[in-house]
VEXZAZA-393322 format. One line per 10 residues: number of its first residue (from 1); for each residue y, z, x of C-alpha. Coordinates in nm, 2 decimals. Example, Ala and Ser with C-alpha at 12.3 -4.5 7.8 and 13.67 -1.06 7.14 Angstrom:
<vofis>
1 = -0.45/0.78/1.23 ~ -0.11/0.71/1.37 $
</vofis>
This chain:
<vofis>
1 = 0.00/0.00/0.00 ~ 0.34/-0.10/0.14 ~ 0.59/0.19/0.15 ~ 0.94/0.07/0.05 ~ 1.10/0.41/-0.02 ~ 1.36/0.37/0.26 ~ 1.50/0.04/0.15 ~ 1.88/0.09/0.13 ~ 2.13/-0.07/-0.11 ~ 2.29/-0.23/0.19 $
11 = 1.96/-0.41/0.28 ~ 1.94/-0.55/-0.07 ~ 2.30/-0.66/-0.06 ~ 2.23/-0.84/0.27 ~ 1.92/-1.00/0.13 ~ 2.11/-1.12/-0.19 ~ 2.39/-1.28/0.02 ~ 2.15/-1.48/0.23 ~ 1.94/-1.57/-0.08 ~ 2.25/-1.70/-0.26 $
21 = 2.40/-1.88/0.03 ~ 2.08/-2.00/0.20 ~ 2.28/-1.99/0.52 ~ 2.30/-1.69/0.75 ~ 2.64/-1.77/0.89 ~ 2.80/-1.82/0.55 ~ 2.63/-1.50/0.42 ~ 2.76/-1.31/0.72 ~ 3.12/-1.43/0.66 ~ 3.09/-1.33/0.29 $
31 = 2.97/-0.98/0.39 ~ 3.22/-0.95/0.68 ~ 2.95/-0.87/0.94 ~ 2.83/-1.06/1.24 ~ 2.56/-1.32/1.20 ~ 2.33/-1.15/1.46 ~ 2.37/-0.82/1.28 ~ 2.28/-0.97/0.95 ~ 1.97/-1.15/1.09 ~ 1.86/-0.83/1.25 $
41 = 1.89/-0.63/0.93 ~ 1.71/-0.90/0.72 ~ 1.42/-0.90/0.97 ~ 1.41/-0.52/0.96 ~ 1.38/-0.54/0.58 ~ 1.10/-0.80/0.61 ~ 0.91/-0.58/0.85 ~ 0.95/-0.28/0.62 ~ 0.82/-0.48/0.33 ~ 0.55/-0.64/0.54 $
51 = 0.63/-0.99/0.42 ~ 0.87/-1.28/0.51 ~ 1.15/-1.33/0.26 ~ 1.30/-1.64/0.41 ~ 1.16/-1.95/0.57 ~ 1.37/-2.06/0.87 ~ 1.32/-2.40/1.02 ~ 1.52/-2.71/1.13 ~ 1.59/-2.80/0.77 ~ 1.77/-2.47/0.71 $
61 = 1.69/-2.15/0.52 ~ 1.48/-2.12/0.20 ~ 1.33/-1.84/0.01 ~ 0.96/-1.78/0.04 ~ 0.75/-1.69/-0.26 ~ 0.80/-1.32/-0.19 ~ 1.18/-1.37/-0.15 ~ 1.19/-1.56/-0.49 ~ 1.00/-1.27/-0.65 ~ 1.23/-1.01/-0.51 $
71 = 1.56/-1.19/-0.60 ~ 1.60/-1.09/-0.97 ~ 1.50/-0.73/-0.90 ~ 1.75/-0.71/-0.61 ~ 2.02/-0.84/-0.85 ~ 1.93/-0.58/-1.11 ~ 1.92/-0.29/-0.86 ~ 2.26/-0.38/-0.72 ~ 2.42/-0.43/-1.06 ~ 2.28/-0.09/-1.17 $
81 = 2.41/0.07/-0.85 ~ 2.76/-0.07/-0.90 ~ 2.76/0.06/-1.26 ~ 2.64/0.40/-1.14 ~ 2.91/0.42/-0.87 ~ 3.18/0.32/-1.11 ~ 3.06/0.58/-1.36 ~ 3.07/0.85/-1.09 ~ 3.42/0.74/-0.99 ~ 3.54/0.76/-1.35 $
91 = 3.38/1.10/-1.40 ~ 3.54/1.23/-1.08 ~ 3.88/1.09/-1.18 ~ 3.85/1.25/-1.52 ~ 3.75/1.58/-1.37 ~ 4.05/1.58/-1.14 ~ 4.29/1.46/-1.40 ~ 4.37/1.17/-1.17 ~ 4.44/0.80/-1.24 ~ 4.36/0.57/-0.95 $
101 = 4.59/0.26/-0.93 ~ 4.46/-0.02/-0.71 ~ 4.68/-0.28/-0.54 ~ 4.67/-0.52/-0.25 ~ 5.04/-0.51/-0.17 ~ 5.31/-0.29/-0.31 ~ 5.45/-0.43/-0.63 ~ 5.81/-0.38/-0.52 ~ 6.01/-0.59/-0.77 ~ 6.30/-0.37/-0.84 $
111 = 6.13/-0.03/-0.82 ~ 5.86/-0.12/-1.07 ~ 5.60/0.13/-0.95 ~ 5.83/0.44/-0.95 ~ 5.96/0.35/-1.30 ~ 5.61/0.32/-1.44 ~ 5.50/0.65/-1.27 ~ 5.80/0.83/-1.41 ~ 5.73/0.72/-1.77 ~ 5.36/0.78/-1.74 $
121 = 5.39/1.13/-1.59 ~ 5.65/1.22/-1.85 ~ 5.38/1.15/-2.12 ~ 5.09/1.29/-1.91 ~ 5.24/1.58/-1.71 ~ 4.91/1.72/-1.60 ~ 4.79/1.39/-1.45 ~ 4.81/1.29/-1.08 ~ 4.86/0.92/-0.99 ~ 4.68/0.81/-0.68 $
131 = 4.74/0.47/-0.52 ~ 4.45/0.29/-0.36 ~ 4.53/0.01/-0.11 ~ 4.27/-0.27/-0.12 ~ 4.23/-0.57/0.10 ~ 4.27/-0.92/-0.03 ~ 3.90/-0.96/0.00 ~ 3.88/-0.80/-0.34 ~ 4.09/-0.99/-0.59 ~ 4.04/-0.72/-0.85 $
141 = 4.20/-0.46/-0.63 ~ 3.93/-0.20/-0.69 ~ 3.84/-0.27/-1.06 ~ 3.52/-0.45/-0.99 ~ 3.36/-0.16/-0.78 ~ 3.50/0.11/-1.00 ~ 3.73/0.25/-0.73 ~ 4.04/0.19/-0.94 ~ 4.11/0.27/-1.30 ~ 4.39/0.02/-1.33 $
151 = 4.52/-0.23/-1.07 ~ 4.81/-0.46/-1.00 ~ 4.65/-0.80/-0.95 ~ 4.73/-1.17/-0.93 ~ 4.59/-1.39/-1.20 ~ 4.34/-1.56/-1.23 ~ 4.08/-1.28/-1.20 ~ 3.71/-1.35/-1.13 ~ 3.49/-1.26/-1.43 ~ 3.79/-1.25/-1.66 $
161 = 3.59/-1.15/-1.96 ~ 3.54/-0.81/-1.80 ~ 3.91/-0.73/-1.79 ~ 4.23/-0.70/-2.00 ~ 4.58/-0.72/-1.86 ~ 4.95/-0.73/-1.92 ~ 5.16/-0.97/-1.72 ~ 5.42/-0.79/-1.52 ~ 5.60/-1.08/-1.36 ~ 5.58/-1.46/-1.37 $
171 = 5.73/-1.60/-1.05 ~ 5.77/-1.94/-0.88 ~ 5.53/-1.99/-0.58 ~ 5.72/-2.08/-0.26 ~ 5.58/-2.22/0.05 ~ 5.61/-2.01/0.37 ~ 5.63/-2.19/0.70 ~ 5.76/-2.13/1.05 ~ 6.13/-2.17/1.11 ~ 6.05/-2.44/1.36 $
181 = 5.84/-2.65/1.12 ~ 6.00/-3.00/1.05 ~ 5.97/-2.94/0.67 ~ 6.18/-2.62/0.71 ~ 6.49/-2.84/0.73 ~ 6.44/-2.95/0.37 ~ 6.60/-2.75/0.08 ~ 6.30/-2.82/-0.15 ~ 5.95/-2.96/-0.11 ~ 5.68/-3.12/-0.32 $
191 = 5.30/-3.08/-0.31 ~ 5.28/-3.43/-0.17 ~ 5.50/-3.32/0.13 ~ 5.24/-3.05/0.21 ~ 4.93/-3.26/0.16 ~ 4.85/-3.29/0.53 ~ 4.94/-2.94/0.63 ~ 4.68/-2.68/0.74 ~ 4.69/-2.39/0.50 ~ 4.62/-2.02/0.53 $
201 = 4.35/-1.91/0.29 ~ 4.23/-1.58/0.14 ~ 3.87/-1.48/0.22 ~ 3.60/-1.67/0.03 ~ 3.52/-1.35/-0.16 ~ 3.86/-1.39/-0.34 ~ 3.70/-1.68/-0.53 ~ 3.93/-1.83/-0.80 ~ 4.23/-1.65/-0.65 ~ 4.17/-1.82/-0.32 $
211 = 4.17/-2.15/-0.51 ~ 4.49/-2.05/-0.69 ~ 4.69/-1.98/-0.37 ~ 4.57/-2.31/-0.22 ~ 4.68/-2.48/-0.55 ~ 4.34/-2.66/-0.56 ~ 4.38/-2.77/-0.92 ~ 4.73/-2.92/-0.86 ~ 4.75/-3.07/-0.51 ~ 4.71/-3.45/-0.46 $
221 = 4.46/-3.59/-0.23 ~ 4.19/-3.32/-0.24 ~ 4.15/-2.98/-0.08 ~ 4.36/-2.88/0.23 ~ 4.25/-2.81/0.58 ~ 4.21/-2.44/0.64 ~ 4.40/-2.33/0.94 ~ 4.30/-1.96/0.92 ~ 4.18/-1.70/0.68 ~ 4.40/-1.40/0.61 $
231 = 4.32/-1.07/0.42 ~ 4.66/-0.89/0.44 ~ 5.04/-0.93/0.47 ~ 5.05/-0.86/0.85 ~ 4.77/-1.11/0.92 ~ 4.96/-1.37/0.71 ~ 5.29/-1.32/0.90 ~ 5.12/-1.34/1.24 ~ 4.93/-1.66/1.14 ~ 5.25/-1.82/1.02 $
241 = 5.44/-1.73/1.34 ~ 5.15/-1.86/1.54 ~ 5.17/-2.19/1.36 ~ 4.81/-2.18/1.23 ~ 4.92/-2.30/0.89 ~ 5.15/-2.27/0.59 ~ 5.09/-2.08/0.27 ~ 5.21/-2.03/-0.08 ~ 5.37/-1.70/-0.17 ~ 5.51/-1.55/-0.49 $
251 = 5.89/-1.52/-0.49 ~ 5.86/-1.14/-0.52 ~ 5.64/-1.12/-0.21 ~ 5.85/-1.36/0.00 ~ 6.04/-1.08/0.18 ~ 5.70/-0.95/0.31 ~ 5.64/-1.26/0.51 ~ 5.98/-1.42/0.57 ~ 6.07/-1.20/0.86 ~ 6.17/-1.33/1.20 $
261 = 6.05/-1.68/1.26 ~ 5.93/-1.75/0.91 ~ 6.11/-1.90/0.61 ~ 6.03/-2.00/0.25 ~ 6.11/-2.31/0.05 ~ 6.07/-2.39/-0.32 ~ 5.80/-2.63/-0.42 ~ 5.92/-2.85/-0.71 ~ 5.59/-2.94/-0.88 ~ 5.40/-2.62/-0.83 $
271 = 5.31/-2.39/-1.12 ~ 5.43/-2.03/-1.11 ~ 5.22/-1.72/-1.02 ~ 5.15/-1.44/-1.26 ~ 5.13/-1.07/-1.15 ~ 4.96/-0.83/-1.39 ~ 4.84/-0.48/-1.45 ~ 4.47/-0.51/-1.53 ~ 4.19/-0.27/-1.64 ~ 3.83/-0.30/-1.74 $
281 = 3.79/-0.37/-2.11 ~ 3.53/-0.10/-2.14 ~ 3.80/0.15/-2.03 ~ 4.06/0.03/-2.28 ~ 4.01/0.34/-2.50 ~ 4.06/0.59/-2.22 ~ 4.38/0.79/-2.28 ~ 4.51/0.77/-1.91 ~ 4.44/0.39/-1.88 ~ 4.60/0.32/-2.22 $
291 = 4.90/0.55/-2.13 ~ 4.96/0.37/-1.80 ~ 4.94/0.03/-1.96 ~ 5.19/0.14/-2.22 ~ 5.42/0.27/-1.96 ~ 5.39/-0.06/-1.77 ~ 5.47/-0.26/-2.08 ~ 5.77/-0.04/-2.16 ~ 5.91/-0.08/-1.81 ~ 5.85/-0.45/-1.81 $
301 = 6.01/-0.49/-2.15 ~ 6.32/-0.29/-2.05 ~ 6.35/-0.46/-1.72 ~ 6.39/-0.12/-1.54 $
</vofis>
């Protein structure tokens, strides 16, 4: 009898990434681990189970019969674990009287966050508001893994049926580029002007949001060349200054990247961006979530 009691959630997550990508390098990039470390971990899992899960040959990577058999069970275990972790986080937040607000970058935008906090704490004086900073690798800013109760996010969201939201701001998307770029001399640009430029992209895990910030559905001539991938504001600024590519940025976030050596220009034929406060639909009835959403709507409506 094969003993599998020591199989970790991480091992199943690694297995699932390789099974879905059928490519160790792409799976490693998706997991943000090195390819050798991923291969080593998968082989350790195979030794533990006493069976090969993947067939590796010159044609590439494919699932063996054992790997195919394990796949649906691994998905179920990981989904159940994520639900359990989210339930624990919600219980812990309720016990503390704490509302966790996720975000990738500070909302800024005329003191939006302090104004919402002020209204919310006036209505819920016993509740603490805790901010959770999340990398751009997670476009839900902590909602998907249960680490945040509500979150400031950019639309579109992956798995949109899971979430509800209220739009906080609709802003033009500008293009950020080095001061020395030839196009920086122009007062306004078009998507056609940018068709041959390398672009900075969010990590692949950002999914539909990565596509949005590359304007995949709007640009002429197919997808852009990717000059670099960025997962935060500082990385974006450094990549812009280094000339690795250009990127689209919301008007409200332009000051975060248009520091020394970087400028922004309007793009005439590019649709706007939408910034929103979002929450899981299943949590819509929770008093703290509902109260924070109401405070956000009030502030947005009053423009204060």
